[in-house]
PyMOL Python script that loads the backbone (N, CA, C, O; Angstrom):
from pymol import cmd

cmd.read_pdbstr("""\
ATOM      1  N   UNK A   1     111.644  52.958  69.823  1.00  0.00           N
ATOM      2  CA  UNK A   1     110.557  53.725  70.374  1.00  0.00           C
ATOM      3  C   UNK A   1     110.608  55.119  69.752  1.00  0.00           C
ATOM      4  O   UNK A   1     111.661  55.756  69.744  1.00  0.00           O
ATOM      5  N   UNK A   2     109.504  55.582  69.244  1.00  0.00           N
ATOM      6  CA  UNK A   2     109.443  56.875  68.574  1.00  0.00           C
ATOM      7  C   UNK A   2     109.363  57.995  69.600  1.00  0.00           C
ATOM      8  O   UNK A   2     108.661  57.893  70.606  1.00  0.00           O
ATOM      9  N   UNK A   3     110.077  59.039  69.328  1.00  0.00           N
ATOM     10  CA  UNK A   3     110.046  60.216  70.207  1.00  0.00           C
ATOM     11  C   UNK A   3     109.091  61.237  69.615  1.00  0.00           C
ATOM     12  O   UNK A   3     108.700  61.154  68.450  1.00  0.00           O
ATOM     13  N   UNK A   4     108.719  62.225  70.471  1.00  0.00           N
ATOM     14  CA  UNK A   4     107.848  63.292  69.989  1.00  0.00           C
ATOM     15  C   UNK A   4     108.574  64.172  69.000  1.00  0.00           C
ATOM     16  O   UNK A   4     109.795  64.114  68.854  1.00  0.00           O
ATOM     17  N   UNK A   5     107.792  64.981  68.331  1.00  0.00           N
ATOM     18  CA  UNK A   5     108.371  65.871  67.335  1.00  0.00           C
ATOM     19  C   UNK A   5     109.316  66.862  68.013  1.00  0.00           C
ATOM     20  O   UNK A   5     108.987  67.436  69.051  1.00  0.00           O
ATOM     21  N   UNK A   6     110.479  67.055  67.421  1.00  0.00           N
ATOM     22  CA  UNK A   6     111.466  67.977  67.986  1.00  0.00           C
ATOM     23  C   UNK A   6     111.032  69.410  67.744  1.00  0.00           C
ATOM     24  O   UNK A   6     110.471  69.747  66.702  1.00  0.00           O
ATOM     25  N   UNK A   7     111.314  70.257  68.754  1.00  0.00           N
ATOM     26  CA  UNK A   7     110.978  71.672  68.624  1.00  0.00           C
ATOM     27  C   UNK A   7     112.023  72.362  67.767  1.00  0.00           C
ATOM     28  O   UNK A   7     113.210  72.041  67.800  1.00  0.00           O
ATOM     29  N   UNK A   8     111.530  73.325  66.998  1.00  0.00           N
ATOM     30  CA  UNK A   8     112.462  74.119  66.205  1.00  0.00           C
ATOM     31  C   UNK A   8     113.166  75.102  67.136  1.00  0.00           C
ATOM     32  O   UNK A   8     112.746  75.297  68.277  1.00  0.00           O
ATOM     33  N   UNK A   9     114.209  75.702  66.655  1.00  0.00           N
ATOM     34  CA  UNK A   9     114.962  76.681  67.438  1.00  0.00           C
ATOM     35  C   UNK A   9     114.066  77.864  67.813  1.00  0.00           C
ATOM     36  O   UNK A   9     114.136  78.363  68.936  1.00  0.00           O
ATOM     37  N   UNK A  10     113.239  78.307  66.893  1.00  0.00           N
ATOM     38  CA  UNK A  10     112.326  79.419  67.164  1.00  0.00           C
ATOM     39  C   UNK A  10     111.324  79.040  68.268  1.00  0.00           C
ATOM     40  O   UNK A  10     110.995  79.866  69.118  1.00  0.00           O
ATOM     41  N   UNK A  11     110.849  77.806  68.250  1.00  0.00           N
ATOM     42  CA  UNK A  11     109.913  77.349  69.282  1.00  0.00           C
ATOM     43  C   UNK A  11     110.601  77.295  70.646  1.00  0.00           C
ATOM     44  O   UNK A  11     109.994  77.628  71.664  1.00  0.00           O
ATOM     45  N   UNK A  12     111.847  76.881  70.663  1.00  0.00           N
ATOM     46  CA  UNK A  12     112.609  76.840  71.917  1.00  0.00           C
ATOM     47  C   UNK A  12     112.823  78.250  72.462  1.00  0.00           C
ATOM     48  O   UNK A  12     112.702  78.489  73.663  1.00  0.00           O
ATOM     49  N   UNK A  13     113.141  79.173  71.564  1.00  0.00           N
ATOM     50  CA  UNK A  13     113.342  80.566  71.967  1.00  0.00           C
ATOM     51  C   UNK A  13     112.049  81.134  72.537  1.00  0.00           C
ATOM     52  O   UNK A  13     112.059  81.776  73.587  1.00  0.00           O
ATOM     53  N   UNK A  14     110.950  80.900  71.854  1.00  0.00           N
ATOM     54  CA  UNK A  14     109.652  81.389  72.319  1.00  0.00           C
ATOM     55  C   UNK A  14     109.303  80.797  73.675  1.00  0.00           C
ATOM     56  O   UNK A  14     108.815  81.506  74.554  1.00  0.00           O
ATOM     57  N   UNK A  15     109.545  79.519  73.850  1.00  0.00           N
ATOM     58  CA  UNK A  15     109.250  78.857  75.121  1.00  0.00           C
ATOM     59  C   UNK A  15     110.080  79.461  76.252  1.00  0.00           C
ATOM     60  O   UNK A  15     109.566  79.680  77.348  1.00  0.00           O
ATOM     61  N   UNK A  16     111.355  79.731  75.993  1.00  0.00           N
ATOM     62  CA  UNK A  16     112.222  80.336  77.011  1.00  0.00           C
ATOM     63  C   UNK A  16     111.763  81.747  77.342  1.00  0.00           C
ATOM     64  O   UNK A  16     111.762  82.141  78.508  1.00  0.00           O
ATOM     65  N   UNK A  17     111.373  82.514  76.325  1.00  0.00           N
ATOM     66  CA  UNK A  17     110.882  83.868  76.561  1.00  0.00           C
ATOM     67  C   UNK A  17     109.612  83.844  77.428  1.00  0.00           C
ATOM     68  O   UNK A  17     109.450  84.658  78.336  1.00  0.00           O
ATOM     69  N   UNK A  18     108.732  82.907  77.130  1.00  0.00           N
ATOM     70  CA  UNK A  18     107.507  82.775  77.917  1.00  0.00           C
ATOM     71  C   UNK A  18     107.819  82.369  79.351  1.00  0.00           C
ATOM     72  O   UNK A  18     107.194  82.856  80.293  1.00  0.00           O
ATOM     73  N   UNK A  19     108.785  81.479  79.509  1.00  0.00           N
ATOM     74  CA  UNK A  19     109.194  81.039  80.847  1.00  0.00           C
ATOM     75  C   UNK A  19     109.753  82.216  81.638  1.00  0.00           C
ATOM     76  O   UNK A  19     109.410  82.408  82.805  1.00  0.00           O
ATOM     77  N   UNK A  20     110.613  83.000  81.002  1.00  0.00           N
ATOM     78  CA  UNK A  20     111.211  84.162  81.671  1.00  0.00           C
ATOM     79  C   UNK A  20     110.131  85.170  82.052  1.00  0.00           C
ATOM     80  O   UNK A  20     110.158  85.725  83.150  1.00  0.00           O
ATOM     81  N   UNK A  21     109.196  85.404  81.164  1.00  0.00           N
ATOM     82  CA  UNK A  21     108.102  86.337  81.440  1.00  0.00           C
ATOM     83  C   UNK A  21     107.274  85.852  82.638  1.00  0.00           C
ATOM     84  O   UNK A  21     106.902  86.645  83.504  1.00  0.00           O
ATOM     85  N   UNK A  22     106.994  84.570  82.679  1.00  0.00           N
ATOM     86  CA  UNK A  22     106.231  84.004  83.797  1.00  0.00           C
ATOM     87  C   UNK A  22     107.015  84.140  85.105  1.00  0.00           C
ATOM     88  O   UNK A  22     106.444  84.465  86.145  1.00  0.00           O
ATOM     89  N   UNK A  23     108.313  83.891  85.047  1.00  0.00           N
ATOM     90  CA  UNK A  23     109.143  84.017  86.246  1.00  0.00           C
ATOM     91  C   UNK A  23     109.227  85.468  86.719  1.00  0.00           C
ATOM     92  O   UNK A  23     109.206  85.730  87.922  1.00  0.00           O
ATOM     93  N   UNK A  24     109.320  86.406  85.786  1.00  0.00           N
ATOM     94  CA  UNK A  24     109.363  87.820  86.149  1.00  0.00           C
ATOM     95  C   UNK A  24     108.050  88.237  86.825  1.00  0.00           C
ATOM     96  O   UNK A  24     108.061  89.004  87.788  1.00  0.00           O
ATOM     97  N   UNK A  25     106.945  87.739  86.324  1.00  0.00           N
ATOM     98  CA  UNK A  25     105.646  88.014  86.944  1.00  0.00           C
ATOM     99  C   UNK A  25     105.625  87.459  88.354  1.00  0.00           C
ATOM    100  O   UNK A  25     105.149  88.118  89.278  1.00  0.00           O
ATOM    101  N   UNK A  26     106.132  86.266  88.522  1.00  0.00           N
ATOM    102  CA  UNK A  26     106.188  85.640  89.844  1.00  0.00           C
ATOM    103  C   UNK A  26     107.076  86.433  90.789  1.00  0.00           C
ATOM    104  O   UNK A  26     106.731  86.623  91.955  1.00  0.00           O
ATOM    105  N   UNK A  27     108.215  86.894  90.295  1.00  0.00           N
ATOM    106  CA  UNK A  27     109.133  87.687  91.108  1.00  0.00           C
ATOM    107  C   UNK A  27     108.450  88.968  91.581  1.00  0.00           C
ATOM    108  O   UNK A  27     108.553  89.330  92.753  1.00  0.00           O
ATOM    109  N   UNK A  28     107.767  89.642  90.691  1.00  0.00           N
ATOM    110  CA  UNK A  28     107.068  90.878  91.062  1.00  0.00           C
ATOM    111  C   UNK A  28     106.003  90.599  92.127  1.00  0.00           C
ATOM    112  O   UNK A  28     105.839  91.373  93.069  1.00  0.00           O
ATOM    113  N   UNK A  29     105.298  89.506  91.969  1.00  0.00           N
ATOM    114  CA  UNK A  29     104.289  89.121  92.952  1.00  0.00           C
ATOM    115  C   UNK A  29     104.926  88.845  94.307  1.00  0.00           C
ATOM    116  O   UNK A  29     104.401  89.265  95.338  1.00  0.00           O
ATOM    117  N   UNK A  30     106.044  88.147  94.313  1.00  0.00           N
ATOM    118  CA  UNK A  30     106.751  87.836  95.559  1.00  0.00           C
ATOM    119  C   UNK A  30     107.300  89.108  96.203  1.00  0.00           C
ATOM    120  O   UNK A  30     107.295  89.236  97.427  1.00  0.00           O
ATOM    121  N   UNK A  31     107.774  90.047  95.386  1.00  0.00           N
ATOM    122  CA  UNK A  31     108.274  91.317  95.913  1.00  0.00           C
ATOM    123  C   UNK A  31     107.149  92.096  96.598  1.00  0.00           C
ATOM    124  O   UNK A  31     107.352  92.681  97.662  1.00  0.00           O
ATOM    125  N   UNK A  32     105.969  92.100  95.988  1.00  0.00           N
ATOM    126  CA  UNK A  32     104.826  92.788  96.599  1.00  0.00           C
ATOM    127  C   UNK A  32     104.463  92.141  97.932  1.00  0.00           C
ATOM    128  O   UNK A  32     104.198  92.829  98.918  1.00  0.00           O
ATOM    129  N   UNK A  33     104.456  90.822  97.946  1.00  0.00           N
ATOM    130  CA  UNK A  33     104.133  90.109  99.184  1.00  0.00           C
ATOM    131  C   UNK A  33     105.177  90.399 100.262  1.00  0.00           C
ATOM    132  O   UNK A  33     104.823  90.584 101.427  1.00  0.00           O
ATOM    133  N   UNK A  34     106.438  90.439  99.894  1.00  0.00           N
ATOM    134  CA  UNK A  34     107.504  90.752 100.847  1.00  0.00           C
ATOM    135  C   UNK A  34     107.334  92.163 101.404  1.00  0.00           C
ATOM    136  O   UNK A  34     107.500  92.379 102.604  1.00  0.00           O
ATOM    137  N   UNK A  35     107.007  93.117 100.546  1.00  0.00           N
ATOM    138  CA  UNK A  35     106.789  94.493 100.991  1.00  0.00           C
ATOM    139  C   UNK A  35     105.618  94.559 101.977  1.00  0.00           C
ATOM    140  O   UNK A  35     105.679  95.286 102.969  1.00  0.00           O
ATOM    141  N   UNK A  36     104.566  93.807 101.705  1.00  0.00           N
ATOM    142  CA  UNK A  36     103.423  93.764 102.619  1.00  0.00           C
ATOM    143  C   UNK A  36     103.816  93.177 103.969  1.00  0.00           C
ATOM    144  O   UNK A  36     103.354  93.646 105.009  1.00  0.00           O
ATOM    145  N   UNK A  37     104.664  92.156 103.959  1.00  0.00           N
ATOM    146  CA  UNK A  37     105.128  91.557 105.212  1.00  0.00           C
ATOM    147  C   UNK A  37     105.978  92.543 106.015  1.00  0.00           C
ATOM    148  O   UNK A  37     105.851  92.623 107.237  1.00  0.00           O
ATOM    149  N   UNK A  38     106.845  93.295 105.329  1.00  0.00           N
ATOM    150  CA  UNK A  38     107.639  94.316 106.012  1.00  0.00           C
ATOM    151  C   UNK A  38     106.735  95.385 106.626  1.00  0.00           C
ATOM    152  O   UNK A  38     106.968  95.831 107.749  1.00  0.00           O
ATOM    153  N   UNK A  39     105.704  95.792 105.886  1.00  0.00           N
ATOM    154  CA  UNK A  39     104.765  96.789 106.398  1.00  0.00           C
ATOM    155  C   UNK A  39     104.018  96.262 107.622  1.00  0.00           C
ATOM    156  O   UNK A  39     103.818  96.991 108.594  1.00  0.00           O
ATOM    157  N   UNK A  40     103.612  95.010 107.574  1.00  0.00           N
ATOM    158  CA  UNK A  40     102.924  94.403 108.707  1.00  0.00           C
ATOM    159  C   UNK A  40     103.843  94.356 109.928  1.00  0.00           C
ATOM    160  O   UNK A  40     103.415  94.645 111.045  1.00  0.00           O
ATOM    161  N   UNK A  41     105.104  93.990 109.709  1.00  0.00           N
ATOM    162  CA  UNK A  41     106.069  93.946 110.803  1.00  0.00           C
ATOM    163  C   UNK A  41     106.251  95.334 111.415  1.00  0.00           C
ATOM    164  O   UNK A  41     106.265  95.491 112.636  1.00  0.00           O
ATOM    165  N   UNK A  42     106.389  96.329 110.555  1.00  0.00           N
ATOM    166  CA  UNK A  42     106.570  97.707 111.019  1.00  0.00           C
ATOM    167  C   UNK A  42     105.346  98.160 111.820  1.00  0.00           C
ATOM    168  O   UNK A  42     105.484  98.793 112.867  1.00  0.00           O
ATOM    169  N   UNK A  43     104.164  97.836 111.329  1.00  0.00           N
ATOM    170  CA  UNK A  43     102.922  98.208 112.003  1.00  0.00           C
ATOM    171  C   UNK A  43     102.858  97.574 113.396  1.00  0.00           C
ATOM    172  O   UNK A  43     102.480  98.234 114.364  1.00  0.00           O
ATOM    173  N   UNK A  44     103.225  96.303 113.492  1.00  0.00           N
ATOM    174  CA  UNK A  44     103.206  95.610 114.783  1.00  0.00           C
ATOM    175  C   UNK A  44     104.230  96.206 115.746  1.00  0.00           C
ATOM    176  O   UNK A  44     103.955  96.351 116.937  1.00  0.00           O
ATOM    177  N   UNK A  45     105.418  96.554 115.226  1.00  0.00           N
ATOM    178  CA  UNK A  45     106.437  97.173 116.073  1.00  0.00           C
ATOM    179  C   UNK A  45     105.956  98.522 116.594  1.00  0.00           C
ATOM    180  O   UNK A  45     106.166  98.850 117.762  1.00  0.00           O
ATOM    181  N   UNK A  46     105.309  99.306 115.729  1.00  0.00           N
ATOM    182  CA  UNK A  46     104.787 100.607 116.145  1.00  0.00           C
ATOM    183  C   UNK A  46     103.659 100.452 117.166  1.00  0.00           C
ATOM    184  O   UNK A  46     103.554 101.242 118.104  1.00  0.00           O
ATOM    185  N   UNK A  47     102.826  99.443 116.983  1.00  0.00           N
ATOM    186  CA  UNK A  47     101.762  99.168 117.960  1.00  0.00           C
ATOM    187  C   UNK A  47     102.365  98.822 119.319  1.00  0.00           C
ATOM    188  O   UNK A  47     101.868  99.250 120.361  1.00  0.00           O
ATOM    189  N   UNK A  48     103.440  98.044 119.291  1.00  0.00           N
ATOM    190  CA  UNK A  48     104.115  97.659 120.524  1.00  0.00           C
ATOM    191  C   UNK A  48     104.679  98.883 121.244  1.00  0.00           C
ATOM    192  O   UNK A  48     104.538  99.015 122.460  1.00  0.00           O
ATOM    193  N   UNK A  49     105.311  99.766 120.496  1.00  0.00           N
ATOM    194  CA  UNK A  49     105.863 100.993 121.079  1.00  0.00           C
ATOM    195  C   UNK A  49     104.727 101.883 121.594  1.00  0.00           C
ATOM    196  O   UNK A  49     104.830 102.468 122.672  1.00  0.00           O
ATOM    197  N   UNK A  50     103.667 101.979 120.832  1.00  0.00           N
ATOM    198  CA  UNK A  50     102.510 102.779 121.243  1.00  0.00           C
ATOM    199  C   UNK A  50     101.907 102.245 122.546  1.00  0.00           C
ATOM    200  O   UNK A  50     101.542 103.020 123.431  1.00  0.00           O
ATOM    201  N   UNK A  51     101.805 100.925 122.654  1.00  0.00           N
ATOM    202  CA  UNK A  51     101.282 100.315 123.880  1.00  0.00           C
ATOM    203  C   UNK A  51     102.198 100.608 125.062  1.00  0.00           C
ATOM    204  O   UNK A  51     101.727 100.894 126.163  1.00  0.00           O
ATOM    205  N   UNK A  52     103.485 100.536 124.835  1.00  0.00           N
ATOM    206  CA  UNK A  52     104.461 100.817 125.891  1.00  0.00           C
ATOM    207  C   UNK A  52     104.339 102.265 126.372  1.00  0.00           C
ATOM    208  O   UNK A  52     104.380 102.536 127.572  1.00  0.00           O
ATOM    209  N   UNK A  53     104.192 103.172 125.440  1.00  0.00           N
ATOM    210  CA  UNK A  53     104.029 104.590 125.785  1.00  0.00           C
ATOM    211  C   UNK A  53     102.748 104.789 126.592  1.00  0.00           C
ATOM    212  O   UNK A  53     102.743 105.488 127.606  1.00  0.00           O
ATOM    213  N   UNK A  54     101.665 104.167 126.132  1.00  0.00           N
ATOM    214  CA  UNK A  54     100.387 104.296 126.835  1.00  0.00           C
ATOM    215  C   UNK A  54     100.467 103.686 128.229  1.00  0.00           C
ATOM    216  O   UNK A  54      99.963 104.268 129.190  1.00  0.00           O
ATOM    217  N   UNK A  55     101.097 102.520 128.348  1.00  0.00           N
ATOM    218  CA  UNK A  55     101.232 101.862 129.657  1.00  0.00           C
ATOM    219  C   UNK A  55     102.048 102.712 130.621  1.00  0.00           C
ATOM    220  O   UNK A  55     101.819 102.672 131.829  1.00  0.00           O
ATOM    221  N   UNK A  56     102.998 103.481 130.097  1.00  0.00           N
ATOM    222  CA  UNK A  56     103.832 104.347 130.934  1.00  0.00           C
ATOM    223  C   UNK A  56     103.118 105.659 131.268  1.00  0.00           C
ATOM    224  O   UNK A  56     103.604 106.446 132.080  1.00  0.00           O
ATOM    225  N   UNK A  57     101.977 105.885 130.646  1.00  0.00           N
ATOM    226  CA  UNK A  57     101.220 107.107 130.902  1.00  0.00           C
ATOM    227  C   UNK A  57     101.858 108.350 130.305  1.00  0.00           C
ATOM    228  O   UNK A  57     101.673 109.458 130.809  1.00  0.00           O
ATOM    229  N   UNK A  58     102.599 108.159 129.243  1.00  0.00           N
ATOM    230  CA  UNK A  58     103.283 109.280 128.597  1.00  0.00           C
ATOM    231  C   UNK A  58     102.583 109.665 127.298  1.00  0.00           C
ATOM    232  O   UNK A  58     101.810 108.901 126.720  1.00  0.00           O
ATOM    233  N   UNK A  59     102.889 110.880 126.869  1.00  0.00           N
ATOM    234  CA  UNK A  59     102.418 111.350 125.569  1.00  0.00           C
ATOM    235  C   UNK A  59     103.539 111.113 124.555  1.00  0.00           C
ATOM    236  O   UNK A  59     104.712 111.040 124.920  1.00  0.00           O
ATOM    237  N   UNK A  60     103.173 110.996 123.308  1.00  0.00           N
ATOM    238  CA  UNK A  60     104.158 110.775 122.254  1.00  0.00           C
ATOM    239  C   UNK A  60     105.173 111.926 122.224  1.00  0.00           C
ATOM    240  O   UNK A  60     106.368 111.700 122.040  1.00  0.00           O
ATOM    241  N   UNK A  61     104.697 113.138 122.403  1.00  0.00           N
ATOM    242  CA  UNK A  61     105.609 114.295 122.381  1.00  0.00           C
ATOM    243  C   UNK A  61     106.629 114.209 123.513  1.00  0.00           C
ATOM    244  O   UNK A  61     107.782 114.603 123.335  1.00  0.00           O
ATOM    245  N   UNK A  62     106.216 113.698 124.676  1.00  0.00           N
ATOM    246  CA  UNK A  62     107.149 113.538 125.794  1.00  0.00           C
ATOM    247  C   UNK A  62     108.234 112.515 125.453  1.00  0.00           C
ATOM    248  O   UNK A  62     109.417 112.724 125.721  1.00  0.00           O
ATOM    249  N   UNK A  63     107.811 111.433 124.869  1.00  0.00           N
ATOM    250  CA  UNK A  63     108.757 110.380 124.502  1.00  0.00           C
ATOM    251  C   UNK A  63     109.719 110.898 123.432  1.00  0.00           C
ATOM    252  O   UNK A  63     110.913 110.603 123.477  1.00  0.00           O
ATOM    253  N   UNK A  64     109.210 111.664 122.477  1.00  0.00           N
ATOM    254  CA  UNK A  64     110.059 112.226 121.428  1.00  0.00           C
ATOM    255  C   UNK A  64     111.107 113.153 122.036  1.00  0.00           C
ATOM    256  O   UNK A  64     112.276 113.120 121.651  1.00  0.00           O
ATOM    257  N   UNK A  65     110.681 113.974 122.981  1.00  0.00           N
ATOM    258  CA  UNK A  65     111.620 114.889 123.645  1.00  0.00           C
ATOM    259  C   UNK A  65     112.679 114.101 124.415  1.00  0.00           C
ATOM    260  O   UNK A  65     113.867 114.411 124.329  1.00  0.00           O
ATOM    261  N   UNK A  66     112.256 113.093 125.160  1.00  0.00           N
ATOM    262  CA  UNK A  66     113.201 112.274 125.922  1.00  0.00           C
ATOM    263  C   UNK A  66     114.188 111.555 125.005  1.00  0.00           C
ATOM    264  O   UNK A  66     115.378 111.470 125.308  1.00  0.00           O
ATOM    265  N   UNK A  67     113.696 111.048 123.905  1.00  0.00           N
ATOM    266  CA  UNK A  67     114.562 110.356 122.956  1.00  0.00           C
ATOM    267  C   UNK A  67     115.575 111.319 122.331  1.00  0.00           C
ATOM    268  O   UNK A  67     116.742 110.968 122.160  1.00  0.00           O
ATOM    269  N   UNK A  68     115.133 112.523 121.993  1.00  0.00           N
ATOM    270  CA  UNK A  68     116.047 113.515 121.436  1.00  0.00           C
ATOM    271  C   UNK A  68     117.134 113.872 122.450  1.00  0.00           C
ATOM    272  O   UNK A  68     118.306 113.999 122.095  1.00  0.00           O
ATOM    273  N   UNK A  69     116.739 114.033 123.710  1.00  0.00           N
ATOM    274  CA  UNK A  69     117.715 114.336 124.755  1.00  0.00           C
ATOM    275  C   UNK A  69     118.717 113.187 124.903  1.00  0.00           C
ATOM    276  O   UNK A  69     119.919 113.415 125.035  1.00  0.00           O
ATOM    277  N   UNK A  70     118.218 111.976 124.881  1.00  0.00           N
ATOM    278  CA  UNK A  70     119.086 110.809 124.999  1.00  0.00           C
ATOM    279  C   UNK A  70     120.092 110.762 123.848  1.00  0.00           C
ATOM    280  O   UNK A  70     121.280 110.516 124.056  1.00  0.00           O
ATOM    281  N   UNK A  71     119.605 110.998 122.649  1.00  0.00           N
ATOM    282  CA  UNK A  71     120.485 110.950 121.476  1.00  0.00           C
ATOM    283  C   UNK A  71     121.535 112.055 121.519  1.00  0.00           C
ATOM    284  O   UNK A  71     122.683 111.832 121.135  1.00  0.00           O
ATOM    285  N   UNK A  72     121.153 113.241 121.982  1.00  0.00           N
ATOM    286  CA  UNK A  72     122.117 114.332 122.100  1.00  0.00           C
ATOM    287  C   UNK A  72     123.194 113.989 123.132  1.00  0.00           C
ATOM    288  O   UNK A  72     124.377 114.246 122.909  1.00  0.00           O
ATOM    289  N   UNK A  73     122.782 113.414 124.251  1.00  0.00           N
ATOM    290  CA  UNK A  73     123.729 113.023 125.298  1.00  0.00           C
ATOM    291  C   UNK A  73     124.664 111.950 124.781  1.00  0.00           C
ATOM    292  O   UNK A  73     125.877 112.015 124.984  1.00  0.00           O
ATOM    293  N   UNK A  74     124.109 110.990 124.130  1.00  0.00           N
ATOM    294  CA  UNK A  74     124.906 109.881 123.591  1.00  0.00           C
ATOM    295  C   UNK A  74     125.913 110.376 122.552  1.00  0.00           C
ATOM    296  O   UNK A  74     127.065 109.942 122.533  1.00  0.00           O
ATOM    297  N   UNK A  75     125.466 111.289 121.691  1.00  0.00           N
ATOM    298  CA  UNK A  75     126.359 111.838 120.677  1.00  0.00           C
ATOM    299  C   UNK A  75     127.475 112.643 121.334  1.00  0.00           C
ATOM    300  O   UNK A  75     128.629 112.561 120.915  1.00  0.00           O
ATOM    301  N   UNK A  76     127.137 113.420 122.361  1.00  0.00           N
ATOM    302  CA  UNK A  76     128.141 114.217 123.057  1.00  0.00           C
ATOM    303  C   UNK A  76     129.166 113.323 123.753  1.00  0.00           C
ATOM    304  O   UNK A  76     130.355 113.640 123.775  1.00  0.00           O
ATOM    305  N   UNK A  77     128.705 112.204 124.323  1.00  0.00           N
ATOM    306  CA  UNK A  77     129.603 111.292 125.010  1.00  0.00           C
ATOM    307  C   UNK A  77     130.521 110.553 124.019  1.00  0.00           C
ATOM    308  O   UNK A  77     131.648 110.191 124.358  1.00  0.00           O
ATOM    309  N   UNK A  78     130.038 110.342 122.829  1.00  0.00           N
ATOM    310  CA  UNK A  78     130.815 109.626 121.820  1.00  0.00           C
ATOM    311  C   UNK A  78     131.921 110.509 121.236  1.00  0.00           C
ATOM    312  O   UNK A  78     132.899 110.008 120.682  1.00  0.00           O
ATOM    313  N   UNK A  79     131.755 111.811 121.364  1.00  0.00           N
ATOM    314  CA  UNK A  79     132.746 112.746 120.792  1.00  0.00           C
ATOM    315  C   UNK A  79     133.989 112.854 121.620  1.00  0.00           C
ATOM    316  O   UNK A  79     134.904 113.597 121.267  1.00  0.00           O
TER     317      UNK A  79
END
""", "prot")
cmd.dss("prot")
cmd.show_as("cartoon", "prot")
cmd.util.cbc("prot")
cmd.orient("prot")
């Protein structure tokens, strides 16, 4: 049974280079998609916190002050 024509070494090198280039393009695309997913997750988490603040009837500045006080207390207790 006859086989197809064998590729030259240069053709094999070119094919591998093209494959690597295609894979690198795919990797970059996947990285962008992953970054978008992280941003979406962050946005949803912030919406959740914002809803919690609103449900508690607090202002963002009040929550920031309370959080700073909590962190200072916690740091002092850890020392």
